[in-house]
C-alpha positions in Angstrom: 0.0 0.0 0.0 2.8 2.4 0.8 4.2 2.1 -2.7 1.0 3.5 -4.1 1.2 6.7 -2.1 2.2 9.9 -3.7 5.5 11.0 -2.1 6.8 7.6 -1.1 10.1 7.1 -2.6 10.9 3.5 -1.6 9.5 0.7 0.5 11.9 -2.1 1.6 10.7 -5.3 3.4 13.0 -6.3 6.2 13.5 -7.0 9.9 14.1 -4.7 13.0 14.0 -4.7 16.7 15.9 -7.9 17.4 19.2 -9.0 18.8 20.7 -11.0 15.8 22.7 -9.1 13.2 21.6 -9.9 9.6 18.8 -12.4 10.4 17.3 -14.6 7.8 13.6 -15.1 7.2 13.9 -18.6 8.6 15.5 -17.3 11.8 13.0 -14.4 12.3 10.1 -17.0 11.8 11.3 -18.9 14.9 10.6 -15.9 17.0 14.0 -16.4 18.7 15.7 -13.3 17.2 13.4 -10.7 18.6 12.9 -9.1 15.2 9.6 -7.9 13.8 8.8 -8.2 10.1 8.7 -4.5 9.0 8.9 -2.2 6.0 11.3 0.8 5.8 9.5 3.7 4.1 11.5 6.5 2.6 9.3 9.5 1.7 9.3 13.2 0.7 7.8 15.1 3.7 7.0 18.0 1.2 4.5 15.6 -0.5 3.2 13.3 2.3 3.6 13.6 6.0 4.8 11.1 8.5 1.4 11.6 10.2 -0.3 10.5 6.9 1.9 7.4 6.7 1.0 6.5 10.3 -2.7 6.8 9.4 -2.2 4.3 6.5 -0.2 2.0 8.8 -3.1 1.9 11.4 -5.6 1.2 8.5 -3.8 -1.8 7.1 -3.1 -4.0 10.1 -4.5 -4.7 13.5 -2.7 -2.7 16.2 -4.6 -4.2 19.0 -3.4 -7.9 19.0 -0.1 -8.5 20.9 2.3 -10.6 18.8 -0.3 -11.4 16.2 -1.7 -10.4 12.8 -4.7 -12.5 11.8 -3.7 -16.2 11.9 0.0 -15.3 12.1 1.4 -15.5 15.7 4.7 -14.7 17.2 6.8 -11.7 18.3 7.8 -11.3 14.6 4.2 -10.2 14.0 3.9 -7.6 16.6 2.6 -4.1 15.8 5.6 -1.8 15.9 6.8 1.5 14.7 10.6 2.0 14.7 11.4 5.7 14.6 14.3 7.6 13.2 14.0 10.7 15.4 12.5 12.0 18.7 10.1 13.9 16.6 8.8 10.8 14.8 8.4 9.1 18.2 6.4 12.0 19.5 4.2 12.0 16.4 3.6 8.2 16.7 2.6 8.5 20.3 0.3 11.5 19.5 -1.5 9.4 16.7 -1.9 6.5 19.1 -3.4 8.8 21.6 -5.8 10.3 19.1 -6.9 6.9 17.8 -7.5 5.7 21.3 -9.4 8.8 22.1 -11.5 8.4 19.0 -12.4 4.8 20.0 -11.7 3.5 16.5 -10.7 0.1 17.8 -12.6 -2.1 20.3 -9.4 -3.2 22.1 -6.5 -1.1 23.3 -3.7 -0.3 20.8 -0.6 -2.3 21.7 1.7 -0.9 19.0 5.3 -0.7 20.2 7.0 2.6 19.5 10.8 2.4 19.8 13.9 4.0 18.2 15.3 2.1 15.1 18.6 0.5 16.1 19.2 -1.6 12.9 17.2 -2.4 9.9 18.0 -5.5 7.8 16.6 -5.9 4.3 14.7 -9.1 3.8 15.6 -11.6 1.1 14.8 -10.5 -2.4 11.8 -12.8 -2.8 10.0 -10.7 -0.2 10.2 -7.5 -2.3 6.9 -6.6 -4.1 5.4 -9.9 -2.9 1.8 -8.8 -3.3 2.3 -7.3 -6.6 4.2 -10.4 -7.9 1.7 -12.9 -6.3 -1.7 -11.5 -6.6 -3.4 -14.8 -7.0 -1.7 -16.5 -4.1 -4.5 -17.3 -1.5 -2.9 -15.2 1.3 -2.7 -12.2 -1.1 -6.2 -12.6 -2.3 -8.0 -13.1 1.0 -5.9 -11.3 3.5 -3.9 -8.6 1.7 -6.3 -7.6 -1.1 -9.2 -6.5 1.2 -6.8 -4.4 3.3 -5.4 -2.7 0.2 -8.9 -2.0 -1.1 -9.9 -0.4 2.1 -6.8 1.7 2.3 -7.2 2.8 -1.3 -10.6 3.9 -0.8 -9.8 5.8 2.4 -6.7 7.5 1.1 -7.8 7.9 -2.6 -6.6 11.6 -2.6 -3.0 10.5 -1.7 -2.5 7.8 -4.3 -0.2 8.1 -7.2 -1.9 8.9 -10.5 -3.1 5.8 -12.2 -3.8 3.9 -9.0 -7.3 3.3 -7.9 
């Protein structure tokens, strides 16, 4: 979804928040490295704000389940925001407070906000997974509805030709 937003320059799948340098997907899947599966988003703040990116983030996943996203369980599936500055951390905390105050979710938001210590790009086969595998059952039944919902909600922020 982030790739479709005007102002987003790159999106890289990877791992962050763990204790092992350069983990593999297989290691991260065991839950023993402490890493979360993440994406690193580079963007032009003159075109799209960090706050807007956070709004998209909270639309495309469940921030209320500890160490879980749908049927996927383990610490690698935790809801997490790894920040690059104190300003980003403050903005993330403010957005969480606002969403909590607006009662958008039935359960409390459990999203971890922590400074980014290291980001490790995932193996190449993770890049553009949804775009390359649109008919894979997980993509069709889990990812596609989330993308459709976000496209509708953020229509004015999409790149031209995306709908």
